[in-house]
C-alpha positions as MATLAB code, in Angstrom:
seq = 'XXXXXXXXXXXXXXXXXXXXXXXXXXXXXXXXXXXXXXXXXXXXXXXXXXXXXXXXXXXXXXXXXXXXXXXXXXXXXXXXXXXXXXXXXXXXXXXXXXXXXXXXXXXXXXXXXXXXXXXXXXXXXXXXXXXXXXXXXXXXXXXXXXXXXXXXXXXXXXXXXXXXXXXXXXXXXXXXXXXXXXXXXXXXXXXXXXXXXXXXXXXXXXXXXXXXXXXXXXXXXXXXXXXXXXXXXXXXXXXXXXXXXXXXXXXXXXXXXXXXXXXXXXXXXXXXXXXXXXXXXXXXXXXXXXXXXXXXXXXXXXXXXXXXXXXXXXXXXXXXXXXXXXXXXXXXXXXXXXXXXXXXXXXXXXXXXXXXXXXXXXXXXXXXXXXXXXXXXXXXXXXXXXXXXXXXXXXXXXXXXXXXXXXXXXXXXXXXXXXXXXXXXXXXXXXXXXXXXXXXXXXXXXXXXXXXXXXXXXXXXXXXXXXXXXXXXXXXXXXXXXXXXXXXXXXXXXXXXXXXXXXXXXXXXXXXXXXXXXXXXXXXXXXXXXXXXXXXXXXXXXXXXXXXXXXXXXXXXXXXXXXXXXXXXXXXXXXXXXXXXXXXXXXXXXXXXXXXXXXXXXXXXXXXXXXXXXXXXXXXXXXXXXXXXXXXXXXXXXXXXXXXXXXXXXXXXXXXXXXXXXXXXXXXXXXXXXXXXXXXXXXXXXXXXXXXXXXXXXXXXXXXXXXXXXXXXXXXXXXXXXXXXXXXXXXXXXXXXXXXXXXXXXXXXXXXXXXXXXXXXXXXXXXXXXXXXXXXXXXXX';
ca = [
    -111.161   79.791  143.741;
    -112.700   83.273  143.902;
    -111.082   86.189  145.680;
    -112.692   87.671  148.793;
    -110.975   90.375  150.872;
    -113.063   89.292  153.865;
    -111.907   85.672  153.573;
    -108.303   86.773  153.084;
    -108.500   88.895  156.232;
    -109.901   85.995  158.274;
    -107.174   83.695  156.989;
    -104.528   86.288  157.867;
    -105.871   86.703  161.411;
    -105.844   82.938  161.941;
    -102.310   82.557  160.609;
    -101.205   85.467  162.801;
    -102.203   83.487  165.887;
     -99.832   80.785  164.705;
     -97.011   83.300  164.582;
     -97.939   84.405  168.099;
     -97.242   80.863  169.262;
     -94.039   80.706  167.216;
     -92.491   83.766  168.831;
     -93.469   82.535  172.284;
     -91.548   79.263  171.751;
     -94.806   77.286  171.510;
     -93.865   75.404  168.359;
     -96.413   72.590  168.691;
     -99.246   75.110  168.903;
     -97.827   77.098  165.997;
     -97.618   74.006  163.792;
    -101.165   73.060  164.747;
    -102.449   76.453  163.624;
    -100.446   76.509  160.387;
    -101.523   72.963  159.486;
    -105.196   73.687  160.165;
    -105.731   75.463  156.824;
    -104.261   75.290  153.329;
    -104.642   78.932  152.304;
    -101.526   80.919  151.283;
    -101.073   82.614  154.668;
    -101.067   79.334  156.602;
     -98.759   77.759  154.004;
     -96.392   80.713  154.321;
     -96.549   80.351  158.100;
     -95.540   76.692  157.894;
     -92.770   77.598  155.468;
     -91.485   80.415  157.677;
     -91.443   78.173  160.739;
     -89.485   75.528  158.851;
     -87.178   78.207  157.465;
     -86.402   79.451  160.969;
     -85.671   75.904  162.086;
     -83.352   75.452  159.098;
     -81.587   78.815  159.356;
     -81.100   78.604  163.117;
     -80.141   74.934  163.256;
     -78.319   74.625  159.909;
     -79.485   71.026  159.657;
     -79.647   69.401  156.225;
     -82.986   67.689  156.915;
     -84.540   70.968  158.045;
     -83.214   72.762  154.975;
     -84.824   70.122  152.754;
     -88.132   70.405  154.590;
     -87.991   74.203  154.501;
     -87.432   74.095  150.741;
     -90.427   71.774  150.315;
     -92.814   73.835  152.429;
     -91.696   77.136  150.959;
     -92.213   75.724  147.472;
     -95.768   74.765  148.454;
     -96.344   78.229  149.858;
     -94.954   79.818  146.707;
     -97.302   77.764  144.505;
    -100.279   78.417  146.767;
     -99.760   82.172  146.872;
     -99.186   82.256  143.112;
    -102.473   80.473  142.458;
    -104.319   82.774  144.868;
    -102.817   85.777  143.121;
    -104.054   84.542  139.753;
    -107.563   84.114  141.140;
    -107.487   87.588  142.670;
    -106.343   89.111  139.392;
    -109.619   87.961  137.814;
    -111.672   89.555  140.563;
    -113.042   93.070  140.635;
    -113.277   93.078  144.423;
    -110.705   95.203  146.278;
    -109.661   95.268  149.896;
    -108.864   98.944  149.448;
    -109.048  101.589  146.789;
    -105.357  102.136  147.363;
    -104.236   98.717  146.150;
    -105.104   96.287  143.365;
    -106.891   93.080  144.419;
    -104.699   90.261  145.696;
    -101.633   92.393  146.360;
    -101.384   90.680  149.764;
    -100.857   87.365  147.952;
     -98.158   88.876  145.776;
     -96.311   89.901  148.938;
     -96.723   86.415  150.394;
     -95.375   84.991  147.156;
     -92.378   87.307  147.157;
     -91.706   86.389  150.804;
     -91.418   82.715  149.931;
     -89.119   83.392  146.979;
     -86.683   85.359  149.152;
     -86.721   82.742  151.912;
     -86.061   80.013  149.353;
     -83.065   81.975  148.105;
     -81.679   82.483  151.598;
     -82.068   78.759  152.317;
     -79.650   78.064  149.458;
     -77.091   80.442  150.984;
     -77.113   78.833  154.427;
     -74.164   76.515  153.786;
     -71.782   79.500  153.287;
     -70.433   78.109  150.023;
     -70.035   80.150  146.882;
     -72.226   77.640  145.028;
     -74.923   78.197  147.627;
     -74.587   81.936  147.174;
     -74.953   81.572  143.408;
     -78.029   79.386  143.871;
     -79.362   82.096  146.144;
     -78.913   84.675  143.400;
     -80.571   82.434  140.832;
     -83.530   81.715  143.109;
     -83.959   85.380  143.976;
     -83.729   86.607  140.408;
     -87.483   86.477  140.040;
     -87.920   88.290  143.369;
     -86.039   91.286  142.004;
     -88.840   92.174  139.613;
     -91.505   91.406  142.200;
     -90.080   93.722  144.813;
     -89.349   96.508  142.352;
     -92.979   96.365  141.228;
     -94.303   96.200  144.798;
     -92.062   99.035  145.931;
     -93.219  101.328  143.148;
     -96.860  100.479  143.835;
     -96.789  100.863  147.629;
     -94.089  103.543  147.921;
     -94.427  105.644  144.757;
     -92.663  108.564  146.413;
     -90.054  106.564  148.294;
     -89.741  105.695  151.967;
     -89.045  109.279  153.002;
     -92.617  110.212  152.081;
     -93.765  108.389  155.204;
     -94.551  109.756  158.609;
     -91.975  107.705  160.411;
     -89.043  107.838  162.740;
     -85.453  108.107  161.494;
     -84.224  104.906  159.885;
     -82.431  102.284  161.916;
     -79.334  102.342  159.792;
     -75.640  102.598  160.503;
     -75.861  106.025  158.868;
     -78.646  107.281  161.131;
     -76.708  109.702  163.297;
     -78.072  113.186  163.881;
     -76.383  115.577  161.466;
     -75.026  118.898  162.673;
     -77.501  120.672  160.415;
     -80.948  119.170  160.149;
     -82.063  119.049  156.520;
     -85.226  120.748  155.461;
     -87.949  118.841  153.606;
     -86.716  120.268  150.357;
     -83.238  118.973  151.095;
     -84.425  115.399  151.664;
     -85.026  113.695  148.343;
     -87.341  110.716  148.203;
     -85.631  107.370  148.041;
     -86.373  105.093  145.119;
     -85.029  101.617  144.384;
     -82.500  102.980  141.953;
     -81.255  105.857  144.112;
     -77.528  105.661  144.643;
     -76.347  105.455  148.216;
     -74.577  108.758  147.906;
     -77.888  110.550  147.369;
     -79.837  108.972  150.206;
     -81.045  111.361  152.854;
     -79.625  110.576  156.259;
     -82.640  111.730  158.239;
     -86.308  112.257  157.409;
     -87.677  115.788  157.054;
     -88.165  117.848  160.183;
     -91.888  117.835  159.524;
     -91.963  114.050  159.908;
     -93.514  113.455  163.283;
     -94.293  110.397  165.326;
     -98.036  109.988  165.238;
     -99.514  108.132  168.180;
    -103.100  106.962  168.520;
    -104.734  108.404  171.576;
    -106.347  105.195  172.702;
    -104.527  102.049  171.746;
    -105.154   98.961  173.874;
    -102.154   97.143  175.320;
    -100.684   94.743  172.789;
    -101.258   91.744  175.053;
    -105.015   92.143  174.702;
    -104.935   91.065  171.077;
    -104.096   87.492  170.236;
    -102.926   88.515  166.797;
    -100.698   91.312  167.996;
     -97.076   90.318  168.313;
     -95.201   93.021  170.187;
     -94.822   96.740  170.419;
     -91.518   98.246  169.454;
     -90.504  100.939  171.890;
     -91.005  104.407  170.470;
     -87.372  105.396  170.672;
     -85.691  103.947  167.593;
     -83.130  106.681  167.253;
     -84.015  109.074  170.042;
     -80.520  109.185  171.468;
     -81.846  108.491  174.958;
     -83.588  105.484  176.392;
     -86.813  105.528  178.267;
     -87.318  103.546  181.411;
     -88.621  100.022  181.391;
     -92.076  101.194  182.349;
     -92.396  102.969  179.034;
     -91.644   99.924  176.966;
     -95.336   99.453  176.323;
     -95.486  102.698  174.382;
     -95.774  101.910  170.707;
     -95.139  103.636  167.417;
     -98.030  104.217  165.114;
     -97.264  102.692  161.754;
     -95.943  105.098  159.158;
     -98.643  105.897  156.623;
     -97.872  106.951  153.053;
     -99.584  110.225  152.320;
    -100.325  109.062  148.785;
    -102.177  106.072  150.194;
    -103.961  107.597  153.147;
    -105.677  110.080  150.885;
    -107.092  107.214  148.841;
    -108.279  105.064  151.719;
    -112.035  104.786  151.977;
    -113.733  105.716  155.233;
    -115.082  103.170  157.646;
    -112.620  100.353  156.974;
    -113.094   97.343  159.183;
    -110.242   96.151  161.359;
    -109.736   93.069  159.222;
    -109.318   95.140  156.056;
    -106.917   97.440  157.884;
    -104.858   94.364  158.781;
    -104.582   93.538  155.075;
    -103.392   97.072  154.369;
    -100.819   96.779  157.126;
     -99.604   93.526  155.603;
     -99.243   95.161  152.203;
     -97.279   98.169  153.454;
     -95.176   96.421  156.111;
     -94.705   93.334  153.952;
     -93.443   95.351  151.015;
     -91.028   97.305  153.214;
     -89.823   94.123  154.904;
     -89.353   92.163  151.693;
     -87.672   95.022  149.892;
     -85.416   95.668  152.888;
     -84.520   92.028  153.380;
     -83.852   91.543  149.688;
     -81.446   94.481  149.580;
     -79.783   93.549  152.869;
     -79.134   89.967  151.759;
     -77.429   91.151  148.582;
     -75.423   93.799  150.398;
     -74.045   91.147  152.759;
     -73.111   88.610  150.094;
     -69.370   88.302  149.409;
     -68.142   90.859  146.891;
     -67.261   88.153  144.400;
     -70.828   86.937  144.463;
     -72.160   90.485  144.243;
     -70.232   90.928  141.013;
     -72.153   87.978  139.591;
     -75.398   89.496  140.890;
     -74.608   92.600  138.895;
     -75.010   90.560  135.726;
     -78.688   90.172  136.606;
     -79.078   93.925  136.922;
     -79.439   93.891  140.708;
     -78.818   97.152  142.511;
     -78.737   97.278  146.293;
     -78.158   99.712  149.122;
     -77.622   98.558  152.665;
     -78.661  101.941  153.984;
     -81.955  101.801  152.102;
     -82.431   98.178  153.170;
     -82.169   99.016  156.860;
     -84.430  102.017  156.471;
     -87.085   99.836  154.818;
     -86.813   97.284  157.620;
     -87.312  100.057  160.170;
     -90.468  101.154  158.353;
     -91.781   97.591  158.468;
     -90.901   97.190  162.132;
     -93.081  100.193  162.903;
     -96.104   98.024  162.115;
     -95.346   95.420  164.758;
     -97.581   97.182  167.258;
    -100.477   96.671  164.844;
     -99.980   92.911  165.036;
     -98.328   92.684  161.626;
     -96.157   89.607  161.211;
     -93.594   91.265  158.953;
     -92.883   93.818  161.670;
     -91.735   91.049  163.987;
     -89.490   89.565  161.352;
     -88.127   93.018  160.524;
     -87.211   93.422  164.191;
     -85.516   90.030  164.171;
     -83.516   90.922  161.060;
     -82.443   94.227  162.592;
     -81.371   92.427  165.775;
     -79.369   89.919  163.771;
     -77.675   92.636  161.758;
     -76.807   94.813  164.760;
     -75.486   91.770  166.624;
     -73.323   90.749  163.672;
     -71.837   94.234  163.270;
     -70.974   94.407  166.964;
     -69.494   90.908  166.961;
     -67.397   90.646  163.811;
     -66.816   94.050  162.212;
     -64.041   94.806  164.716;
     -64.729   98.549  164.785;
     -67.952  100.557  164.906;
     -68.086  104.217  163.963;
     -70.848  104.818  166.515;
     -71.018  101.795  168.790;
     -73.197  103.502  171.380;
     -75.800  104.299  168.745;
     -75.907  100.697  167.504;
     -76.338   99.396  171.039;
     -79.140  101.862  171.727;
     -80.983  100.775  168.603;
     -80.320   97.110  169.307;
     -81.573   97.576  172.862;
     -84.757   99.267  171.645;
     -85.700   96.426  169.336;
     -84.963   93.723  171.905;
     -86.808   95.513  174.714;
     -89.962   95.830  172.660;
     -90.095   92.156  171.785;
     -89.027   90.610  175.076;
     -91.673   92.646  176.910;
     -94.277   90.641  174.975;
     -92.424   87.319  174.781;
     -90.227   87.096  177.896;
     -89.842   83.351  177.378;
     -89.022   83.527  173.669;
     -85.557   82.074  173.144;
     -84.682   84.406  170.260;
     -85.217   87.481  172.393;
     -83.431   86.007  175.409;
     -80.525   85.259  173.080;
     -80.318   88.838  171.859;
     -80.565   90.231  175.390;
     -77.553   88.092  176.273;
     -75.726   89.294  173.173;
     -76.219   92.905  174.223;
     -74.791   92.146  177.664;
     -71.827   90.417  176.095;
     -71.212   93.311  173.694;
     -71.322   95.742  176.626;
     -68.625   93.791  178.471;
     -70.841   91.916  180.912;
     -70.200   88.249  180.089;
     -71.252   87.142  183.568;
     -74.623   88.813  183.086;
     -74.951   87.200  179.663;
     -74.239   83.788  181.167;
     -76.917   84.284  183.811;
     -79.491   85.318  181.226;
     -78.728   82.336  178.983;
     -78.779   79.825  181.822;
     -82.059   81.214  183.163;
     -83.549   81.091  179.681;
     -82.519   77.466  179.203;
     -83.959   76.554  182.596;
     -87.227   78.269  181.695;
     -87.358   76.340  178.420;
     -86.783   73.064  180.222;
     -89.637   73.772  182.622;
     -91.989   74.748  179.805;
     -91.198   71.580  177.874;
     -92.003   69.532  180.965;
     -95.304   71.319  181.508;
     -98.129   72.459  179.298;
     -96.255   73.852  176.312;
     -94.937   70.546  174.998;
     -92.493   71.053  172.124;
     -90.322   74.128  172.508;
     -88.331   76.009  169.894;
     -85.460   73.555  169.811;
     -83.420   75.398  167.187;
     -83.676   78.703  169.049;
     -82.787   76.992  172.316;
     -79.751   75.533  170.568;
     -78.564   79.061  169.837;
     -78.674   79.797  173.564;
     -76.322   76.876  174.196;
     -74.109   77.906  171.250;
     -73.795   81.461  172.575;
     -73.167   80.161  176.081;
     -70.391   77.878  174.818;
     -68.556   80.768  173.148;
     -68.902   83.035  176.160;
     -67.519   80.324  178.416;
     -64.580   79.992  176.031;
     -63.940   83.746  176.066;
     -63.958   83.575  179.874;
     -61.429   80.723  179.868;
     -64.007   78.472  181.510;
     -62.816   75.593  179.400;
     -64.559   72.722  181.168;
     -67.945   74.460  180.897;
     -67.280   75.421  177.283;
     -66.359   71.854  176.313;
     -69.492   70.538  177.979;
     -71.660   73.078  176.151;
     -70.169   72.291  172.745;
     -70.696   68.566  173.276;
     -74.258   69.334  174.399;
     -74.846   70.882  170.995;
     -74.383   67.485  169.352;
     -77.506   66.350  171.199;
     -79.517   69.366  170.065;
     -78.851   69.558  166.330;
     -77.033   67.805  163.516;
     -74.920   70.708  162.300;
     -71.236   69.770  162.039;
     -70.665   67.600  165.084;
     -67.057   67.470  163.911;
     -66.714   71.204  164.505;
     -68.221   70.911  167.988;
     -65.850   68.042  168.838;
     -62.857   69.973  167.483;
     -63.578   72.977  169.697;
     -64.329   70.774  172.723;
     -61.030   68.956  172.168;
     -59.300   72.338  172.097;
     -60.868   73.189  175.444;
     -59.402   70.041  176.985;
     -55.997   70.874  175.493;
     -56.253   74.343  177.049;
     -56.974   72.699  180.398;
     -53.962   70.429  179.973;
     -51.712   73.403  179.174;
     -52.962   75.539  182.080;
     -50.690   76.448  184.974;
     -51.046   74.477  188.174;
     -52.334   71.301  186.534;
     -50.931   68.071  187.986;
     -49.374   65.434  185.753;
     -52.348   63.130  186.294;
     -54.851   65.854  185.380;
     -52.828   66.823  182.333;
     -52.833   63.258  181.055;
     -56.570   62.975  181.672;
     -57.283   66.131  179.674;
     -54.985   65.083  176.831;
     -56.563   61.634  176.665;
     -60.009   63.195  176.435;
     -58.833   65.608  173.746;
     -57.367   62.724  171.754;
     -60.597   60.764  172.089;
     -62.593   63.662  170.678;
     -60.110   64.321  167.869;
     -60.101   60.658  166.872;
     -63.879   60.694  166.490;
     -63.921   63.646  164.108;
     -63.128   61.929  160.755;
     -66.171   59.660  161.025;
     -68.351   62.588  162.062;
     -67.221   64.606  159.061;
     -67.984   61.768  156.669;
     -71.513   61.442  158.030;
     -72.357   65.118  157.776;
     -72.060   66.929  154.485;
     -74.171   69.633  152.856;
     -74.848   68.850  149.199;
     -72.176   66.145  149.323;
     -69.503   68.674  150.293;
     -67.701   69.510  153.504;
     -68.649   72.692  155.309;
     -65.983   75.440  155.247;
     -65.084   74.841  158.897;
     -64.791   71.115  158.252;
     -62.376   71.656  155.375;
     -60.167   73.612  157.768;
     -60.476   70.945  160.470;
     -59.383   68.158  158.125;
     -56.266   70.139  157.219;
     -55.495   70.790  160.882;
     -55.792   67.114  161.846;
     -53.330   66.171  159.111;
     -51.068   69.021  160.219;
     -51.006   67.813  163.840;
     -50.264   64.231  162.837;
     -47.372   65.325  160.659;
     -45.945   67.426  163.483;
     -46.190   64.535  165.945;
     -44.269   62.259  163.591;
     -41.716   64.984  162.861;
     -41.032   65.370  166.567;
     -40.575   61.614  167.053;
     -43.863   60.846  168.781;
     -46.499   58.253  167.992;
     -49.037   59.556  165.507;
     -51.946   58.149  167.500;
     -51.055   60.548  170.339;
     -50.885   63.675  168.181;
     -52.920   65.723  170.688;
     -49.749   65.891  172.784;
     -47.902   67.963  170.187;
     -50.533   70.719  170.075;
     -49.396   73.868  171.851;
     -52.033   76.378  170.710;
     -55.582   75.305  171.422;
     -57.734   74.563  168.352;
     -60.615   76.196  170.247;
     -58.737   79.489  170.438;
     -57.798   79.195  166.772;
     -61.386   78.719  165.601;
     -62.404   81.462  168.004;
     -60.565   83.923  165.749;
     -63.181   83.401  163.030;
     -65.951   84.258  165.510;
     -63.901   87.243  166.784;
     -64.115   85.676  170.217;
     -61.114   87.551  171.651;
     -62.158   91.074  170.729;
     -64.168   91.800  173.898;
     -62.451   89.562  176.427;
     -61.468   91.053  179.770;
     -57.957   92.502  180.049;
     -57.101   89.964  182.751;
     -57.994   87.071  180.455;
     -56.075   88.724  177.638;
     -53.052   88.980  179.925;
     -53.200   85.272  180.796;
     -53.418   84.398  177.101;
     -50.412   86.578  176.331;
     -48.300   85.046  179.088;
     -49.154   81.492  177.994;
     -48.586   81.984  174.269;
     -45.404   84.023  174.702;
     -43.942   81.352  177.016;
     -43.774   78.894  174.114;
     -40.483   78.217  172.360;
     -39.046   79.868  170.318;
     -39.206   83.385  171.830;
     -41.565   85.821  170.131;
     -38.875   88.443  169.594;
     -41.254   91.321  170.301;
     -41.503   92.813  173.770;
     -44.465   94.101  175.756;
     -45.350   94.585  179.452;
     -47.128   91.219  179.562;
     -44.877   88.926  177.563;
     -43.319   85.906  179.283;
     -39.859   84.566  178.661;
     -39.880   80.983  177.346;
     -38.677   78.382  179.808;
     -35.513   76.632  178.668;
     -35.988   72.859  178.428;
     -33.848   69.908  177.416;
     -36.117   69.180  174.450;
     -34.482   69.579  171.055;
     -37.838   70.354  169.420;
     -39.350   73.798  169.976;
     -43.022   74.057  170.908;
     -43.777   75.766  167.602;
     -41.703   74.556  164.692;
     -43.518   75.760  161.567;
     -44.283   79.170  160.059;
     -47.983   78.275  160.355;
     -47.761   77.965  164.152;
     -45.522   80.990  164.548;
     -47.876   83.129  162.481;
     -50.899   81.863  164.411;
     -49.267   82.789  167.714;
     -48.370   86.238  166.419;
     -51.934   86.796  165.235;
     -53.451   85.758  168.566;
     -50.944   87.824  170.526;
     -51.640   90.843  168.336;
     -55.393   90.595  168.943;
     -54.928   90.094  172.693;
     -52.582   93.074  172.990;
     -55.005   95.275  171.073;
     -57.758   94.219  173.460;
     -55.735   95.504  176.416;
     -54.626   98.589  174.483;
     -58.263   99.585  173.931;
     -59.285   99.026  177.543;
     -59.863  102.745  178.054;
     -62.713  102.654  175.532;
     -64.665  100.421  177.902;
     -64.895  103.034  180.648;
     -68.085  105.074  180.544;
     -67.333  108.713  181.269;
     -68.037  109.934  184.823;
     -69.984  106.852  185.883;
     -69.015  104.551  188.743;
     -68.135  100.935  187.964;
     -71.218   99.137  189.248;
     -73.040   96.032  188.147;
     -75.446   96.771  185.272;
     -79.011   96.265  186.448;
     -79.918   94.259  183.387;
     -77.152   91.761  183.993;
     -79.474   89.941  186.335;
     -81.850   87.432  184.830;
     -84.831   88.756  186.772;
     -86.701   89.584  183.615;
     -86.596   85.913  182.727;
     -87.429   84.727  186.211;
     -90.320   87.213  186.564;
     -91.729   87.591  183.064;
     -94.488   89.963  184.178;
     -91.946   92.686  184.864;
     -90.433   94.591  181.980;
     -86.633   94.458  181.677;
     -84.625   97.497  182.609;
     -82.659   99.030  179.807;
     -78.918   98.717  180.181;
     -78.729  102.310  179.040;
     -80.854  103.530  181.951;
     -78.546  102.003  184.518;
     -75.839  104.393  185.821;
     -73.087  101.880  185.366;
     -69.866  101.169  183.617;
     -70.095   98.710  180.715;
     -67.446   96.645  182.482;
     -68.519   94.601  185.527;
     -67.167   95.733  188.863;
     -65.391   92.410  189.330;
     -62.854   93.455  186.702;
     -60.360   96.117  187.778;
     -59.144   97.640  184.541;
     -57.363  100.683  185.931;
     -54.195   98.650  186.339;
     -54.124   98.106  182.560;
     -54.642  101.664  181.341;
     -51.051  102.657  182.028;
     -49.762  100.002  179.619;
     -52.389  100.625  176.940;
     -50.098  102.557  174.588;
     -47.339   99.956  174.870;
     -49.857   97.202  174.102;
     -51.113   98.991  170.986;
     -47.541   99.365  169.738;
     -46.873   95.701  170.421;
     -50.115   94.738  168.683;
     -49.008   96.478  165.488;
     -45.616   94.761  165.523;
     -47.172   91.357  166.186;
     -49.858   91.607  163.519;
     -47.364   92.922  160.983;
     -45.033   90.023  161.772;
     -47.902   87.548  161.291;
     -48.653   89.038  157.893;
     -44.955   88.970  156.932;
     -44.877   85.189  157.394;
     -47.635   84.656  154.797;
     -45.271   83.520  151.976;
     -43.923   80.743  154.246;
     -47.290   79.440  155.485;
     -48.273   76.068  154.019;
     -51.619   75.128  155.595;
     -53.117   78.080  157.478;
     -53.094   80.372  154.456;
     -55.976   82.383  155.913;
     -53.692   84.017  158.491;
     -52.145   86.676  156.230;
     -55.465   88.138  155.125;
     -56.918   88.072  158.597;
     -53.792   89.677  160.068;
     -54.162   92.529  157.579;
     -57.844   92.866  158.515;
     -56.895   93.108  162.194;
     -54.300   95.751  161.328;
     -57.051   97.761  159.627;
     -59.100   97.515  162.817;
     -56.048   98.601  164.808;
     -55.606  101.701  162.635;
     -59.097  102.802  163.606;
     -58.943  101.787  167.251;
     -55.709  103.687  167.850;
     -57.235  106.993  166.788;
     -60.416  106.201  168.681;
     -58.339  105.804  171.843;
     -56.506  109.056  171.124;
     -59.798  110.882  170.628;
     -61.175  109.638  173.947;
     -57.978  110.604  175.757;
     -58.017  114.124  174.312;
     -61.630  114.647  175.302;
     -60.907  113.340  178.797;
     -58.112  115.884  179.145;
     -60.307  118.691  177.834;
     -58.112  119.188  174.774;
     -61.067  118.675  172.453;
     -64.674  119.792  172.710;
     -66.835  116.662  173.157;
     -68.990  117.435  170.113;
     -66.127  118.619  167.916;
     -62.805  117.357  166.648;
     -59.616  119.354  166.575;
     -58.104  119.966  163.150;
     -55.181  117.705  164.043;
     -57.414  114.890  165.262;
     -59.563  115.151  162.173;
     -56.465  114.752  159.996;
     -55.393  111.733  162.028;
     -58.811  110.189  161.502;
     -58.649  110.809  157.786;
     -55.219  109.194  157.570;
     -56.358  106.194  159.621;
     -59.508  105.715  157.558;
     -57.543  105.758  154.322;
     -54.939  103.391  155.738;
     -57.567  100.959  157.008;
     -59.372  100.955  153.682;
     -56.129  100.196  151.844;
     -55.369   97.337  154.234;
     -58.781   95.821  153.557;
     -57.917   95.743  149.867;
     -54.747   93.828  150.716;
     -56.690   91.476  153.002;
     -59.104   90.582  150.223;
     -56.268   90.026  147.775;
     -54.856   87.451  150.210;
     -58.186   85.626  150.540;
     -59.175   84.007  147.235;
     -61.782   81.262  147.131;
     -59.114   78.634  147.789;
     -58.373   80.080  151.241;
     -60.274   78.546  154.160;
     -63.328   80.506  155.341;
     -62.585   83.318  152.897;
     -66.294   84.083  152.552;
     -66.439   84.847  156.271;
     -63.559   87.320  155.933;
     -65.263   88.794  152.886;
     -68.381   89.566  154.947;
     -66.350   91.069  157.777;
     -64.484   93.291  155.326;
     -67.780   94.500  153.851;
     -69.068   95.433  157.310;
     -65.875   97.264  158.232;
     -65.922   99.173  154.954;
     -69.385  100.416  155.862;
     -68.146  101.574  159.253;
     -65.220  103.374  157.628;
     -67.601  105.150  155.252;
     -69.877  106.075  158.117;
     -67.044  107.554  160.187;
     -65.860  109.581  157.213;
     -69.342  111.070  156.832;
     -69.697  111.731  160.555;
     -66.503  113.772  160.733;
     -66.981  115.180  157.220;
     -63.789  114.031  155.518;
     -63.209  112.646  152.050;
     -61.346  109.399  151.411;
];
């Protein structure tokens, strides 16, 4: 097989059309394109499609198929690279022949490694490291070849990183050192040189005119202000390395330029993804990675991904994936980190990426999902529900019409997100229905779905105003679902082992049965002894209570505090337990008492931080983007939530009544979370509570000062752009305290503790936010 740049370019253009179909939810068409040829690019396309199905659906069969196809793609690209190495023909004077195949090969190696990590087990993480060991050398070599002077030598916009705020003093070019793979994070420049400008081509056709173009990212990555929806078709020119542009021969054809774009964007994407994956692995696993000589920087990773995403407007596949990775990262930080040093900045960046993609693929489930996530993170759950429901309806219509097979795994994520939002809204019947629906859509842990659905029915049974007949009906349904779980867990195992959530569920089922017997009931009716919903308990791991409305938080507090024995800690919203003739209290173990304290602490903090949800000097109106019109009328571009003069909180929620009790709720939250942590030595089953309680206390440390800062600025006691000396000291104390609490949290979460890897990841994210805040306000820790 001889190497031909022309043939490689044709193959790339053909495979790119397959990716066009993929991101438009047209999976049958995408598979048809990818299966039409056996060259490396089509093989990589088939492997990527299968990888997305595996990573989004977490199904064992899909993981196996993804591994098989990616292995084929790896072998195919390796063989093509060997053939190219023997050729003297070059696509460009800037690059050695076949470098595009080396990037394709490195892509497959990274995706294979990530596939191993999907089961969230430490063994999977170690397999990921082993599989990616070879990619380390590949990406280091590619990075040095394509970016000899580092990413900062590019003409590009500021990086999309959590450290990408605008400094008070803009550095000069001489003050901005180039970034290399081995640069320590402390030496990374926070912004590109002033001379770096956004270069726009004067006459670029709309992206929709090219079948191989994917989408145009809006040209406002870190502008600080959002443009209107009508400007979403304005694209960034790809950043061009000065060392490469000077070597590029004149008169390149479009197909050769596409190969160059692949090389530059692909290297940035692969290098960024590689570093980001390692930065997000649990610290214990990272220590093992250090034995292989791996060095990583999350800041550099996100900057590299931003460089790659700049090529999306040129129809480069890696740019689309870079945008998807950035969306996923921003969404995860907003959902589970608990505190963000600059939440508004993250949302702006998140919004920019989503707007650019959904303008091209309004029916793509992945982009609809992320639009809904943004609405949820900006306190508009009703808007998020409308977007998700409209997206699912659109998918159903497409499947019934000309498109045939849709993107089932991506559609499943819409249902999964919808189920959690329903749960956060206390719409238990709808949430239970959605979780059961998931068992029809994928094969991932049906036992987990049943467990949460059973918890929803228990919540319905425990709700006020429920008749005796309704209560019995809900409890019977909950028992039916709980009884089915053991068989479901036996049928579904990854690598012959239970998933982390399933290990927890097995322990909880045994715990409930023991409690039922202890209280003199029949074991087969153990659902009747449950007083705290399993759905709400699992919701803690997904941080499902962090952004609930204050009214829902109040209802939770009143219900949980009404259980016997009394909490012993007072707050404006606590209920007094009702005295009954029963000799057995509702909660009779340290595990249950600690769980209640943890939930109450989180709910009180949610109310205590209600003032942070109010946008300064803007009336509380419905955000324009909360409607699903952009889904219903795909020809119209969606309006940015940041362009709408609205409060992040929907007008249906009156939060002013809660602001007066905010301080009392924050004090109560600290007492409750501290009490939950204090019970750790007595806990027998739910040993994860102590570490998570300490994590939530770390979040509380930060949120308290954030509230104080907002209040001082509202009163005019502090200049909006500056901090008073006293406030700065309070921030420094809080940051140090939070960091120390995270150390304690990790010490309480060894491998033997349920879902410890999930806490590990959350701690890593919060540490980053603490470091970012310290740099923003210029304090040392």
